[in-house]
GUSE-153870 format. One record per residue (C-alpha): residue in one letter; x, y, z. Coordinates in steps of 0.2 Angstrom, whole numbers. Layout:
<nodes>
<node type="A" px="X" py="Y" pz="Z"/>
...
</nodes>
This chain:
<nodes>
<node type="M" px="-121" py="319" pz="110"/>
<node type="F" px="-123" py="320" pz="129"/>
<node type="L" px="-131" py="309" pz="143"/>
<node type="K" px="-148" py="314" pz="149"/>
<node type="A" px="-153" py="314" pz="168"/>
<node type="G" px="-152" py="298" pz="176"/>
<node type="E" px="-147" py="290" pz="159"/>
<node type="L" px="-133" py="275" pz="163"/>
<node type="I" px="-119" py="271" pz="152"/>
<node type="D" px="-113" py="252" pz="150"/>
<node type="E" px="-95" py="250" pz="159"/>
<node type="K" px="-89" py="238" pz="146"/>
<node type="T" px="-94" py="248" pz="130"/>
<node type="G" px="-96" py="264" pz="135"/>
<node type="N" px="-112" py="266" pz="126"/>
<node type="P" px="-129" py="275" pz="133"/>
<node type="N" px="-144" py="267" pz="133"/>
<node type="A" px="-151" py="283" pz="123"/>
<node type="V" px="-142" py="295" pz="111"/>
<node type="S" px="-145" py="314" pz="110"/>
<node type="S" px="-139" py="325" pz="95"/>
<node type="V" px="-136" py="340" pz="106"/>
<node type="P" px="-119" py="346" pz="98"/>
<node type="V" px="-101" py="347" pz="107"/>
<node type="Q" px="-86" py="356" pz="100"/>
<node type="N" px="-70" py="345" pz="102"/>
<node type="D" px="-63" py="345" pz="85"/>
<node type="R" px="-47" py="353" pz="89"/>
<node type="N" px="-41" py="347" pz="107"/>
<node type="F" px="-53" py="358" pz="116"/>
<node type="V" px="-70" py="355" pz="122"/>
<node type="R" px="-85" py="368" pz="121"/>
<node type="F" px="-102" py="364" pz="126"/>
<node type="D" px="-119" py="374" pz="128"/>
<node type="L" px="-124" py="377" pz="146"/>
<node type="S" px="-141" py="383" pz="140"/>
<node type="S" px="-145" py="363" pz="138"/>
<node type="P" px="-147" py="352" pz="152"/>
<node type="L" px="-136" py="340" pz="146"/>
<node type="L" px="-118" py="335" pz="150"/>
<node type="P" px="-105" py="330" pz="136"/>
<node type="K" px="-102" py="310" pz="134"/>
<node type="P" px="-85" py="303" pz="140"/>
<node type="D" px="-80" py="301" pz="122"/>
<node type="Q" px="-81" py="318" pz="120"/>
<node type="L" px="-73" py="324" pz="135"/>
<node type="R" px="-59" py="314" pz="131"/>
<node type="Q" px="-56" py="315" pz="112"/>
<node type="G" px="-58" py="335" pz="114"/>
<node type="L" px="-42" py="335" pz="126"/>
<node type="L" px="-23" py="331" pz="120"/>
<node type="P" px="-21" py="314" pz="113"/>
<node type="G" px="-13" py="300" pz="124"/>
<node type="A" px="-10" py="314" pz="140"/>
<node type="F" px="-26" py="306" pz="150"/>
<node type="Q" px="-31" py="289" pz="156"/>
<node type="S" px="-49" py="285" pz="160"/>
<node type="A" px="-60" py="273" pz="169"/>
<node type="W" px="-77" py="269" pz="177"/>
<node type="S" px="-81" py="266" pz="195"/>
<node type="S" px="-86" py="249" pz="199"/>
<node type="D" px="-105" py="256" pz="200"/>
<node type="G" px="-103" py="264" pz="183"/>
<node type="R" px="-109" py="279" pz="191"/>
<node type="V" px="-93" py="290" pz="190"/>
<node type="Y" px="-82" py="292" pz="176"/>
<node type="I" px="-64" py="299" pz="178"/>
<node type="L" px="-53" py="306" pz="167"/>
<node type="L" px="-35" py="308" pz="173"/>
<node type="Q" px="-19" py="318" pz="167"/>
<node type="G" px="-5" py="316" pz="179"/>
<node type="E" px="-1" py="306" pz="192"/>
<node type="V" px="-9" py="301" pz="211"/>
<node type="Y" px="4" py="293" pz="225"/>
<node type="N" px="-9" py="290" pz="239"/>
<node type="E" px="-4" py="273" pz="245"/>
<node type="E" px="-22" py="267" pz="247"/>
<node type="I" px="-25" py="272" pz="227"/>
<node type="N" px="-22" py="255" pz="216"/>
<node type="Q" px="-8" py="261" pz="204"/>
<node type="E" px="-13" py="249" pz="192"/>
<node type="N" px="-31" py="257" pz="189"/>
<node type="P" px="-29" py="274" pz="198"/>
<node type="C" px="-44" py="281" pz="189"/>
<node type="G" px="-55" py="267" pz="194"/>
<node type="S" px="-50" py="268" pz="211"/>
<node type="I" px="-52" py="287" pz="212"/>
<node type="A" px="-68" py="285" pz="205"/>
<node type="D" px="-72" py="272" pz="218"/>
<node type="A" px="-66" py="283" pz="231"/>
<node type="F" px="-77" py="297" pz="226"/>
<node type="C" px="-92" py="286" pz="226"/>
<node type="A" px="-87" py="283" pz="245"/>
<node type="E" px="-82" py="301" pz="249"/>
<node type="G" px="-88" py="314" pz="238"/>
<node type="H" px="-79" py="330" pz="239"/>
<node type="N" px="-70" py="327" pz="255"/>
<node type="L" px="-60" py="314" pz="244"/>
<node type="L" px="-52" py="329" pz="232"/>
<node type="S" px="-41" py="338" pz="248"/>
<node type="K" px="-33" py="319" pz="251"/>
<node type="L" px="-27" py="316" pz="234"/>
<node type="N" px="-8" py="319" pz="233"/>
<node type="G" px="-1" py="320" pz="217"/>
<node type="S" px="2" py="331" pz="201"/>
<node type="F" px="-14" py="329" pz="191"/>
<node type="I" px="-29" py="336" pz="181"/>
<node type="I" px="-45" py="326" pz="184"/>
<node type="I" px="-62" py="328" pz="174"/>
<node type="L" px="-74" py="318" pz="183"/>
<node type="L" px="-91" py="315" pz="177"/>
<node type="D" px="-107" py="311" pz="189"/>
<node type="T" px="-120" py="303" pz="179"/>
<node type="D" px="-131" py="303" pz="194"/>
<node type="A" px="-130" py="320" pz="199"/>
<node type="Q" px="-129" py="325" pz="182"/>
<node type="R" px="-113" py="335" pz="187"/>
<node type="L" px="-98" py="337" pz="178"/>
<node type="M" px="-79" py="343" pz="188"/>
<node type="L" px="-63" py="350" pz="183"/>
<node type="V" px="-52" py="348" pz="197"/>
<node type="C" px="-33" py="351" pz="198"/>
<node type="D" px="-21" py="347" pz="213"/>
<node type="R" px="-15" py="358" pz="227"/>
<node type="T" px="-3" py="367" pz="218"/>
<node type="A" px="-11" py="369" pz="200"/>
<node type="S" px="6" py="361" pz="194"/>
<node type="K" px="-4" py="355" pz="177"/>
<node type="A" px="-12" py="367" pz="167"/>
<node type="L" px="-30" py="368" pz="163"/>
<node type="Y" px="-37" py="384" pz="152"/>
<node type="F" px="-55" py="388" pz="153"/>
<node type="A" px="-67" py="401" pz="146"/>
<node type="L" px="-84" py="406" pz="151"/>
<node type="G" px="-96" py="414" pz="137"/>
<node type="R" px="-114" py="420" pz="140"/>
<node type="D" px="-120" py="400" pz="138"/>
<node type="S" px="-104" py="390" pz="135"/>
<node type="L" px="-91" py="383" pz="145"/>
<node type="T" px="-74" py="380" pz="135"/>
<node type="F" px="-59" py="372" pz="142"/>
<node type="S" px="-42" py="364" pz="135"/>
<node type="S" px="-26" py="359" pz="143"/>
<node type="T" px="-17" py="370" pz="130"/>
<node type="L" px="-20" py="388" pz="125"/>
<node type="K" px="-18" py="388" pz="106"/>
<node type="P" px="-33" py="375" pz="104"/>
<node type="M" px="-45" py="387" pz="112"/>
<node type="L" px="-38" py="401" pz="102"/>
<node type="S" px="-39" py="393" pz="84"/>
<node type="G" px="-59" py="388" pz="87"/>
<node type="I" px="-61" py="406" pz="88"/>
<node type="S" px="-66" py="416" pz="71"/>
<node type="S" px="-58" py="433" pz="76"/>
<node type="A" px="-44" py="439" pz="86"/>
<node type="M" px="-46" py="439" pz="105"/>
<node type="K" px="-42" py="455" pz="114"/>
<node type="V" px="-28" py="455" pz="127"/>
<node type="D" px="-29" py="456" pz="144"/>
<node type="P" px="-21" py="471" pz="150"/>
<node type="Y" px="-19" py="464" pz="168"/>
<node type="S" px="-7" py="451" pz="160"/>
<node type="A" px="2" py="461" pz="148"/>
<node type="A" px="7" py="473" pz="163"/>
<node type="S" px="13" py="458" pz="173"/>
<node type="F" px="22" py="450" pz="159"/>
<node type="L" px="31" py="467" pz="156"/>
<node type="A" px="33" py="469" pz="176"/>
<node type="G" px="39" py="454" pz="182"/>
<node type="G" px="40" py="441" pz="166"/>
<node type="F" px="26" py="430" pz="170"/>
<node type="L" px="7" py="431" pz="174"/>
<node type="L" px="-2" py="434" pz="189"/>
<node type="E" px="-19" py="428" pz="195"/>
<node type="G" px="-20" py="413" pz="183"/>
<node type="R" px="-24" py="425" pz="169"/>
<node type="T" px="-17" py="422" pz="152"/>
<node type="L" px="-13" py="438" pz="137"/>
<node type="A" px="-30" py="431" pz="129"/>
<node type="S" px="-44" py="440" pz="139"/>
<node type="G" px="-58" py="430" pz="146"/>
<node type="I" px="-45" py="414" pz="147"/>
<node type="R" px="-38" py="409" pz="163"/>
<node type="T" px="-30" py="393" pz="171"/>
<node type="L" px="-37" py="384" pz="184"/>
<node type="G" px="-28" py="389" pz="200"/>
<node type="P" px="-21" py="381" pz="216"/>
<node type="G" px="-35" py="368" pz="225"/>
<node type="E" px="-48" py="374" pz="212"/>
<node type="M" px="-62" py="367" pz="203"/>
<node type="L" px="-74" py="371" pz="191"/>
<node type="V" px="-92" py="362" pz="195"/>
<node type="V" px="-105" py="362" pz="181"/>
<node type="E" px="-122" py="357" pz="186"/>
<node type="N" px="-141" py="362" pz="179"/>
<node type="G" px="-132" py="374" pz="166"/>
<node type="Q" px="-121" py="383" pz="180"/>
<node type="V" px="-104" py="384" pz="183"/>
<node type="Q" px="-95" py="387" pz="199"/>
<node type="H" px="-77" py="390" pz="202"/>
<node type="Q" px="-74" py="384" pz="218"/>
<node type="T" px="-58" py="382" pz="231"/>
<node type="Y" px="-58" py="365" pz="238"/>
<node type="W" px="-40" py="367" pz="247"/>
<node type="Q" px="-32" py="383" pz="251"/>
<node type="Y" px="-13" py="384" pz="254"/>
<node type="G" px="-10" py="394" pz="273"/>
<node type="F" px="-3" py="393" pz="290"/>
<node type="T" px="-11" py="385" pz="305"/>
<node type="Q" px="-12" py="393" pz="322"/>
<node type="P" px="-5" py="388" pz="334"/>
<node type="R" px="12" py="383" pz="326"/>
<node type="D" px="22" py="368" pz="330"/>
<node type="T" px="32" py="374" pz="345"/>
<node type="R" px="45" py="357" pz="346"/>
<node type="S" px="61" py="357" pz="346"/>
<node type="P" px="71" py="362" pz="329"/>
<node type="A" px="80" py="346" pz="331"/>
<node type="D" px="64" py="336" pz="332"/>
<node type="L" px="57" py="347" pz="317"/>
<node type="E" px="74" py="343" pz="307"/>
<node type="Q" px="69" py="324" pz="308"/>
<node type="E" px="51" py="327" pz="304"/>
<node type="L" px="55" py="336" pz="288"/>
<node type="F" px="68" py="324" pz="282"/>
<node type="H" px="56" py="308" pz="285"/>
<node type="L" px="43" py="316" pz="275"/>
<node type="I" px="55" py="322" pz="260"/>
<node type="L" px="62" py="305" pz="259"/>
<node type="Q" px="44" py="299" pz="260"/>
<node type="A" px="39" py="310" pz="246"/>
<node type="V" px="55" py="304" pz="235"/>
<node type="A" px="48" py="287" pz="238"/>
<node type="R" px="32" py="291" pz="232"/>
<node type="R" px="38" py="299" pz="216"/>
<node type="T" px="53" py="285" pz="213"/>
<node type="Q" px="45" py="269" pz="216"/>
<node type="G" px="46" py="254" pz="201"/>
<node type="Q" px="55" py="267" pz="191"/>
<node type="E" px="72" py="265" pz="186"/>
<node type="A" px="76" py="278" pz="174"/>
<node type="L" px="75" py="291" pz="186"/>
<node type="G" px="87" py="307" pz="184"/>
<node type="L" px="89" py="323" pz="195"/>
<node type="M" px="91" py="341" pz="191"/>
<node type="L" px="105" py="346" pz="202"/>
<node type="S" px="111" py="363" pz="207"/>
<node type="G" px="122" py="370" pz="220"/>
<node type="G" px="108" py="373" pz="232"/>
<node type="Y" px="99" py="367" pz="247"/>
<node type="D" px="83" py="360" pz="236"/>
<node type="S" px="91" py="348" pz="224"/>
<node type="R" px="103" py="342" pz="238"/>
<node type="I" px="92" py="335" pz="250"/>
<node type="I" px="83" py="325" pz="236"/>
<node type="L" px="100" py="318" pz="232"/>
<node type="G" px="103" py="313" pz="249"/>
<node type="C" px="86" py="305" pz="250"/>
<node type="V" px="89" py="296" pz="233"/>
<node type="K" px="104" py="288" pz="239"/>
<node type="K" px="97" py="283" pz="255"/>
<node type="L" px="83" py="273" pz="248"/>
<node type="Y" px="93" py="265" pz="234"/>
<node type="P" px="111" py="266" pz="239"/>
<node type="D" px="115" py="253" pz="226"/>
<node type="H" px="107" py="262" pz="209"/>
<node type="R" px="118" py="273" pz="199"/>
<node type="L" px="107" py="289" pz="198"/>
<node type="Q" px="109" py="300" pz="184"/>
<node type="T" px="112" py="320" pz="186"/>
<node type="V" px="108" py="334" pz="175"/>
<node type="T" px="114" py="352" pz="175"/>
<node type="W" px="116" py="365" pz="163"/>
<node type="G" px="126" py="383" pz="161"/>
<node type="V" px="137" py="392" pz="151"/>
<node type="N" px="153" py="381" pz="158"/>
<node type="Q" px="155" py="369" pz="174"/>
<node type="L" px="174" py="376" pz="178"/>
<node type="C" px="169" py="392" pz="187"/>
<node type="A" px="171" py="394" pz="204"/>
<node type="Q" px="158" py="391" pz="217"/>
<node type="C" px="144" py="392" pz="203"/>
<node type="D" px="129" py="379" pz="202"/>
<node type="A" px="136" py="368" pz="189"/>
<node type="T" px="153" py="367" pz="196"/>
<node type="L" px="145" py="361" pz="212"/>
<node type="A" px="132" py="351" pz="204"/>
<node type="A" px="146" py="341" pz="196"/>
<node type="Q" px="157" py="340" pz="213"/>
<node type="L" px="140" py="332" pz="221"/>
<node type="G" px="136" py="320" pz="209"/>
<node type="A" px="154" py="314" pz="209"/>
<node type="M" px="153" py="311" pz="228"/>
<node type="V" px="137" py="301" pz="227"/>
<node type="G" px="145" py="291" pz="211"/>
<node type="S" px="132" py="297" pz="199"/>
<node type="K" px="131" py="297" pz="179"/>
<node type="H" px="131" py="317" pz="177"/>
<node type="T" px="128" py="325" pz="162"/>
<node type="F" px="132" py="343" pz="159"/>
<node type="F" px="123" py="352" pz="144"/>
<node type="P" px="132" py="368" pz="139"/>
<node type="L" px="123" py="383" pz="135"/>
<node type="H" px="126" py="391" pz="118"/>
<node type="P" px="119" py="408" pz="117"/>
<node type="Q" px="122" py="409" pz="98"/>
<node type="A" px="107" py="397" pz="96"/>
<node type="L" px="95" py="408" pz="103"/>
<node type="P" px="89" py="417" pz="87"/>
<node type="R" px="84" py="401" pz="80"/>
<node type="Y" px="73" py="394" pz="95"/>
<node type="F" px="67" py="410" pz="102"/>
<node type="A" px="50" py="409" pz="94"/>
<node type="D" px="50" py="390" pz="97"/>
<node type="F" px="50" py="392" pz="114"/>
<node type="V" px="37" py="406" pz="114"/>
<node type="N" px="26" py="394" pz="105"/>
<node type="L" px="28" py="379" pz="118"/>
<node type="N" px="28" py="391" pz="134"/>
<node type="E" px="13" py="400" pz="126"/>
<node type="G" px="18" py="416" pz="131"/>
<node type="R" px="17" py="412" pz="151"/>
<node type="T" px="36" py="417" pz="156"/>
<node type="D" px="52" py="426" pz="149"/>
<node type="A" px="63" py="411" pz="154"/>
<node type="V" px="68" py="410" pz="137"/>
<node type="G" px="86" py="416" pz="140"/>
<node type="N" px="87" py="400" pz="151"/>
<node type="Y" px="84" py="389" pz="136"/>
<node type="P" px="91" py="396" pz="122"/>
<node type="E" px="91" py="380" pz="111"/>
<node type="S" px="73" py="376" pz="117"/>
<node type="L" px="69" py="360" pz="124"/>
<node type="R" px="85" py="351" pz="119"/>
<node type="F" px="91" py="346" pz="135"/>
<node type="F" px="75" py="338" pz="141"/>
<node type="Q" px="73" py="329" pz="124"/>
<node type="E" px="92" py="321" pz="126"/>
<node type="S" px="86" py="319" pz="143"/>
<node type="R" px="74" py="307" pz="137"/>
<node type="D" px="82" py="301" pz="120"/>
<node type="S" px="100" py="299" pz="123"/>
<node type="L" px="102" py="297" pz="143"/>
<node type="G" px="86" py="286" pz="142"/>
<node type="L" px="79" py="292" pz="157"/>
<node type="T" px="58" py="291" pz="162"/>
<node type="Y" px="57" py="307" pz="171"/>
<node type="L" px="66" py="320" pz="181"/>
<node type="L" px="66" py="326" pz="198"/>
<node type="R" px="65" py="344" pz="203"/>
<node type="G" px="66" py="355" pz="218"/>
<node type="D" px="52" py="367" pz="217"/>
<node type="E" px="48" py="370" pz="235"/>
<node type="C" px="37" py="382" pz="247"/>
<node type="Y" px="48" py="382" pz="264"/>
<node type="G" px="50" py="400" pz="263"/>
<node type="G" px="57" py="417" pz="251"/>
<node type="S" px="74" py="424" pz="255"/>
<node type="G" px="77" py="434" pz="270"/>
<node type="L" px="69" py="447" pz="280"/>
<node type="V" px="58" py="461" pz="272"/>
<node type="D" px="54" py="477" pz="280"/>
<node type="T" px="38" py="481" pz="266"/>
<node type="E" px="23" py="472" pz="256"/>
<node type="I" px="32" py="480" pz="241"/>
<node type="Q" px="49" py="472" pz="244"/>
<node type="G" px="42" py="454" pz="250"/>
<node type="L" px="32" py="455" pz="232"/>
<node type="H" px="48" py="462" pz="223"/>
<node type="R" px="58" py="447" pz="231"/>
<node type="L" px="46" py="437" pz="221"/>
<node type="Q" px="49" py="446" pz="204"/>
<node type="I" px="29" py="452" pz="206"/>
<node type="H" px="31" py="470" pz="202"/>
<node type="S" px="20" py="486" pz="198"/>
<node type="L" px="25" py="493" pz="183"/>
<node type="P" px="23" py="511" pz="190"/>
<node type="G" px="38" py="506" pz="201"/>
<node type="L" px="49" py="501" pz="190"/>
<node type="A" px="59" py="516" pz="187"/>
<node type="G" px="64" py="521" pz="169"/>
<node type="A" px="58" py="505" pz="160"/>
<node type="Y" px="49" py="504" pz="145"/>
<node type="P" px="53" py="522" pz="138"/>
<node type="F" px="48" py="519" pz="122"/>
<node type="I" px="28" py="512" pz="125"/>
<node type="K" px="17" py="526" pz="120"/>
<node type="K" px="11" py="539" pz="134"/>
<node type="E" px="-6" py="533" pz="132"/>
<node type="V" px="-3" py="515" pz="131"/>
<node type="R" px="10" py="516" pz="145"/>
<node type="A" px="-4" py="524" pz="157"/>
<node type="K" px="-17" py="511" pz="153"/>
<node type="L" px="-4" py="498" pz="158"/>
<node type="D" px="2" py="507" pz="174"/>
<node type="Q" px="-17" py="509" pz="180"/>
<node type="A" px="-18" py="489" pz="177"/>
<node type="S" px="-4" py="483" pz="185"/>
<node type="A" px="-7" py="496" pz="201"/>
<node type="A" px="-25" py="488" pz="202"/>
<node type="Q" px="-19" py="471" pz="200"/>
<node type="I" px="-6" py="472" pz="212"/>
<node type="S" px="-18" py="481" pz="227"/>
<node type="R" px="-31" py="466" pz="223"/>
<node type="I" px="-17" py="454" pz="227"/>
<node type="I" px="-11" py="461" pz="241"/>
<node type="Q" px="-31" py="462" pz="249"/>
<node type="K" px="-34" py="444" pz="244"/>
<node type="C" px="-20" py="438" pz="256"/>
<node type="P" px="-29" py="432" pz="272"/>
<node type="W" px="-13" py="432" pz="282"/>
<node type="D" px="-6" py="448" pz="293"/>
<node type="N" px="11" py="443" pz="297"/>
<node type="L" px="22" py="451" pz="283"/>
<node type="H" px="33" py="435" pz="280"/>
<node type="D" px="18" py="424" pz="280"/>
<node type="R" px="10" py="435" pz="267"/>
<node type="K" px="27" py="433" pz="257"/>
<node type="D" px="27" py="415" pz="258"/>
<node type="Y" px="7" py="415" pz="253"/>
<node type="F" px="11" py="426" pz="238"/>
<node type="C" px="25" py="414" pz="234"/>
<node type="Y" px="14" py="399" pz="234"/>
<node type="T" px="-1" py="406" pz="224"/>
<node type="E" px="8" py="417" pz="212"/>
<node type="H" px="26" py="415" pz="210"/>
<node type="L" px="25" py="395" pz="210"/>
<node type="F" px="10" py="395" pz="200"/>
<node type="G" px="12" py="407" pz="189"/>
<node type="Y" px="31" py="406" pz="185"/>
<node type="L" px="39" py="390" pz="191"/>
<node type="N" px="24" py="377" pz="185"/>
<node type="P" px="23" py="384" pz="168"/>
<node type="L" px="42" py="379" pz="166"/>
<node type="S" px="39" py="362" pz="171"/>
<node type="Q" px="23" py="362" pz="160"/>
<node type="L" px="36" py="365" pz="146"/>
<node type="K" px="49" py="353" pz="152"/>
<node type="E" px="35" py="340" pz="152"/>
<node type="R" px="32" py="341" pz="133"/>
<node type="H" px="48" py="331" pz="132"/>
<node type="I" px="49" py="322" pz="148"/>
<node type="Q" px="39" py="319" pz="165"/>
<node type="I" px="43" py="332" pz="181"/>
<node type="R" px="41" py="325" pz="198"/>
<node type="N" px="42" py="338" pz="213"/>
<node type="P" px="46" py="328" pz="231"/>
<node type="H" px="46" py="345" pz="239"/>
<node type="L" px="27" py="349" pz="234"/>
<node type="D" px="20" py="332" pz="240"/>
<node type="N" px="4" py="336" pz="252"/>
<node type="D" px="13" py="330" pz="268"/>
<node type="V" px="27" py="342" pz="264"/>
<node type="L" px="15" py="355" pz="263"/>
<node type="D" px="4" py="353" pz="279"/>
<node type="F" px="20" py="353" pz="288"/>
<node type="I" px="29" py="368" pz="283"/>
<node type="S" px="9" py="377" pz="286"/>
<node type="R" px="12" py="371" pz="304"/>
<node type="I" px="32" py="378" pz="307"/>
<node type="P" px="34" py="393" pz="317"/>
<node type="T" px="36" py="409" pz="304"/>
<node type="P" px="55" py="410" pz="309"/>
<node type="L" px="59" py="392" pz="302"/>
<node type="R" px="53" py="399" pz="284"/>
<node type="L" px="63" py="414" pz="284"/>
<node type="G" px="77" py="409" pz="270"/>
<node type="K" px="72" py="393" pz="271"/>
<node type="A" px="80" py="390" pz="289"/>
<node type="L" px="73" py="374" pz="292"/>
<node type="L" px="76" py="366" pz="275"/>
<node type="R" px="94" py="373" pz="277"/>
<node type="S" px="98" py="367" pz="295"/>
<node type="T" px="90" py="349" pz="289"/>
<node type="T" px="101" py="348" pz="277"/>
<node type="R" px="116" py="353" pz="285"/>
<node type="N" px="114" py="342" pz="302"/>
<node type="L" px="107" py="327" pz="293"/>
<node type="L" px="118" py="326" pz="276"/>
<node type="P" px="133" py="334" pz="282"/>
<node type="E" px="143" py="325" pz="270"/>
<node type="L" px="134" py="333" pz="254"/>
<node type="C" px="138" py="351" pz="262"/>
<node type="R" px="157" py="349" pz="261"/>
<node type="P" px="158" py="356" pz="244"/>
<node type="G" px="150" py="372" pz="249"/>
<node type="F" px="135" py="381" pz="241"/>
<node type="A" px="133" py="391" pz="225"/>
<node type="L" px="140" py="409" pz="226"/>
<node type="N" px="136" py="412" pz="207"/>
<node type="S" px="124" py="407" pz="194"/>
<node type="S" px="130" py="400" pz="176"/>
<node type="L" px="119" py="405" pz="168"/>
<node type="I" px="120" py="417" pz="152"/>
<node type="N" px="123" py="436" pz="155"/>
<node type="W" px="112" py="442" pz="141"/>
<node type="D" px="116" py="459" pz="144"/>
<node type="Q" px="133" py="456" pz="141"/>
<node type="Q" px="129" py="446" pz="125"/>
<node type="L" px="118" py="459" pz="118"/>
<node type="R" px="133" py="471" pz="117"/>
<node type="M" px="145" py="458" pz="109"/>
<node type="E" px="134" py="449" pz="97"/>
<node type="A" px="131" py="455" pz="80"/>
<node type="D" px="120" py="441" pz="76"/>
<node type="L" px="108" py="443" pz="91"/>
<node type="Q" px="107" py="461" pz="87"/>
<node type="Q" px="102" py="460" pz="70"/>
<node type="Y" px="89" py="446" pz="77"/>
<node type="V" px="82" py="458" pz="90"/>
<node type="R" px="80" py="471" pz="77"/>
<node type="E" px="71" py="459" pz="64"/>
<node type="V" px="58" py="454" pz="78"/>
<node type="L" px="56" py="473" pz="85"/>
<node type="L" px="58" py="485" pz="71"/>
<node type="E" px="51" py="473" pz="56"/>
<node type="N" px="36" py="466" pz="49"/>
<node type="P" px="25" py="474" pz="62"/>
<node type="N" px="9" py="469" pz="68"/>
<node type="G" px="-2" py="474" pz="82"/>
<node type="F" px="10" py="477" pz="94"/>
<node type="S" px="19" py="486" pz="86"/>
<node type="N" px="8" py="500" pz="88"/>
<node type="L" px="9" py="499" pz="107"/>
<node type="L" px="27" py="507" pz="102"/>
<node type="D" px="37" py="523" pz="100"/>
<node type="H" px="49" py="515" pz="87"/>
<node type="N" px="61" py="530" pz="86"/>
<node type="S" px="62" py="530" pz="104"/>
<node type="L" px="65" py="510" pz="103"/>
<node type="R" px="78" py="511" pz="89"/>
<node type="N" px="87" py="524" pz="102"/>
<node type="F" px="86" py="510" pz="115"/>
<node type="L" px="91" py="496" pz="106"/>
<node type="A" px="107" py="505" pz="101"/>
<node type="E" px="111" py="510" pz="118"/>
<node type="S" px="110" py="493" pz="123"/>
<node type="F" px="121" py="487" pz="109"/>
<node type="I" px="135" py="498" pz="114"/>
<node type="K" px="150" py="487" pz="117"/>
<node type="S" px="156" py="497" pz="132"/>
<node type="P" px="141" py="505" pz="143"/>
<node type="P" px="143" py="519" pz="151"/>
<node type="R" px="151" py="513" pz="170"/>
<node type="L" px="139" py="515" pz="185"/>
<node type="W" px="149" py="526" pz="197"/>
<node type="P" px="147" py="525" pz="216"/>
<node type="L" px="133" py="538" pz="214"/>
<node type="G" px="124" py="528" pz="204"/>
<node type="H" px="125" py="514" pz="217"/>
<node type="S" px="119" py="524" pz="230"/>
<node type="R" px="103" py="530" pz="218"/>
<node type="K" px="98" py="513" pz="215"/>
<node type="K" px="99" py="508" pz="233"/>
<node type="W" px="89" py="522" pz="236"/>
<node type="R" px="76" py="519" pz="224"/>
<node type="R" px="73" py="502" pz="232"/>
<node type="L" px="72" py="508" pz="249"/>
<node type="M" px="57" py="520" pz="240"/>
<node type="G" px="49" py="504" pz="232"/>
<node type="R" px="55" py="507" pz="215"/>
<node type="Y" px="65" py="496" pz="205"/>
<node type="E" px="74" py="492" pz="189"/>
<node type="L" px="74" py="479" pz="176"/>
<node type="S" px="90" py="476" pz="164"/>
<node type="R" px="89" py="480" pz="145"/>
<node type="S" px="88" py="462" pz="141"/>
<node type="Q" px="73" py="460" pz="152"/>
<node type="Q" px="64" py="473" pz="144"/>
<node type="I" px="69" py="469" pz="127"/>
<node type="F" px="65" py="449" pz="127"/>
<node type="R" px="48" py="452" pz="135"/>
<node type="L" px="44" py="463" pz="121"/>
<node type="M" px="50" py="450" pz="107"/>
<node type="I" px="41" py="437" pz="118"/>
<node type="L" px="24" py="449" pz="117"/>
<node type="K" px="26" py="454" pz="98"/>
<node type="I" px="30" py="435" pz="94"/>
<node type="W" px="15" py="428" pz="104"/>
<node type="A" px="4" py="440" pz="95"/>
<node type="D" px="9" py="431" pz="77"/>
<node type="Q" px="7" py="414" pz="84"/>
<node type="F" px="-7" py="414" pz="94"/>
<node type="N" px="-18" py="429" pz="90"/>
<node type="M" px="-19" py="434" pz="72"/>
<node type="R" px="-4" py="446" pz="75"/>
<node type="Q" px="-18" py="457" pz="84"/>
<node type="F" px="-14" py="465" pz="101"/>
<node type="D" px="-29" py="475" pz="106"/>
<node type="F" px="-33" py="479" pz="123"/>
<node type="S" px="-50" py="473" pz="132"/>
<node type="V" px="-59" py="488" pz="140"/>
</nodes>
């Protein structure tokens, strides 16, 4: 059933004056409709075609605009008792100008019945996933990948650019997915459907203003702290059961200081995880010390590497083949489920940010490397077991994609470019999918990604973004007591190269996944070479890297050639093979 041009829907009942019989497929949590028809889907079809319970909806006061909202909007002028209706009314008054003002983490599906226009909109950071595919005469979209694939009778072709970027960097670039033709809506983007046409538009773009803010560092520190405090307040009002993912760095530390300033009498719950919390100057140890300083109820979740074989495939299924971070979650999402069920938390504050990547870089390739964005041809010796003809195709796709990403950047300064890539690729392609993964059990809120904070960062001089210089000085000067324990020098995450050498059960699981039950992905590999690679990776005492080896590694990096660990290569292979089994009818054929 569709709405016809000019057809009105009763605001209370949701029933149109007339009913059309043109079909829309929406029975498996996706929506696909015919663009050759001048009609648009009814609200019920849009709502029922997406994940149950994930969206709220409302009409504008005049019954013209219908809004579906997944997520939250924090603007003070938006009525939080009825955010959808408030947004719908605001859109009726302001039109497209409203979109860049909306401050939050959301997907909005907007149906304008007067204009016969459908809009799919994500927030400035694309913090929520919205998958879409354009056919010759159809548009398909969903908030998860698998339902879209399940509606297709045959296996999808695999996108070679995505396969190459995943092997090279462990995540997907340009909003692509492993399934060719299916993409995710990017930061500040929207799809507009009108008169049978679909336009892919950008309503807001991350960038840097000219001239830059030249006030004194002390003034800038005061403003940044005020904006972070305001962002934390927006995300914590009316919520008692809040928690904070705490590490030994600046990002979560300044959020901790803001929470205690806003709610000095509230006993905050802080959580962290790692192999252990007893190692000197590691992030888990410092998190426990910081929690004790502010009197939080601190929970440490120990990582159990022996659990990985049991949960590896579960991670791939939940993360939809978007990142290689399986080693950080060897028990899948247990921490986040327990944070909700055992600790009673409603949501977790998280410290994803865009204050500037690590220090000075000398070349574009070096800047990309800091963000784990690699060109596959530049990875010395990686994946020697991929068949030559397949590797040539992947190398070609990887080089073309990196070139395309570089050319799209509108900024000239090398460090502005690095931070632009950090926002448009690393945040969007790596950090956001991990937040979306956690949100399967508990809501995640990121104060550092508040609109006002992002606007402020776009105005500060480039040197204040080098190594997060302004964030660091703000934390040290305005929260000195929280800086006394020092800062993390070591990670408490699992050394998977070491685990591969020592754990027989893990070795057996790797062999089972990669060498048994072949599927379409297996056809890309030379299995004799792969067996040899695995045997070398499982040697308990690997050959020592003598000083000459270190010099060669440093020289390679200076030449723009980098290396991957053996566990990175093995886990990425396993994820791709399991993805083919779970998502693509065991096939892994590349698109042309």
